[in-house]
Steps between C-alpha positions, in 0.01 A plus 500: 500500500794270596628507858830697550666223693440259211657745249795545735545121511481474118752781457743333732478142337468591141837632397640606160681159472186306550306719252778436245484121550125509460528708179760251365285206585174632356689653194660155425169310515331767275795501256496123462110476476492795256777346288320180477172664416666710246669215334198272494202727445650837419292664785750535780677822418350690785593240763849484342541874521380518859723201592805671347441823664454350848798271462717788384378723781565229757851423370586869500376533859709190597813633323482845654645380823228541750617556848218351703468121443 
């Protein structure tokens, strides 16, 4: 079981803005990789779908105007 002080530290440092940036970063990497795999081998549809969903979610979170940055 994780320590309560570690969880409190994570909650104070991981903001919605940082999570949105992480989702955009990971989503863009998955989208590019999935697009390349889908174009070359026709096996990258799952990666492309996951990347597009993460990218869209991160961009919506960024565009929602988060207060804490």
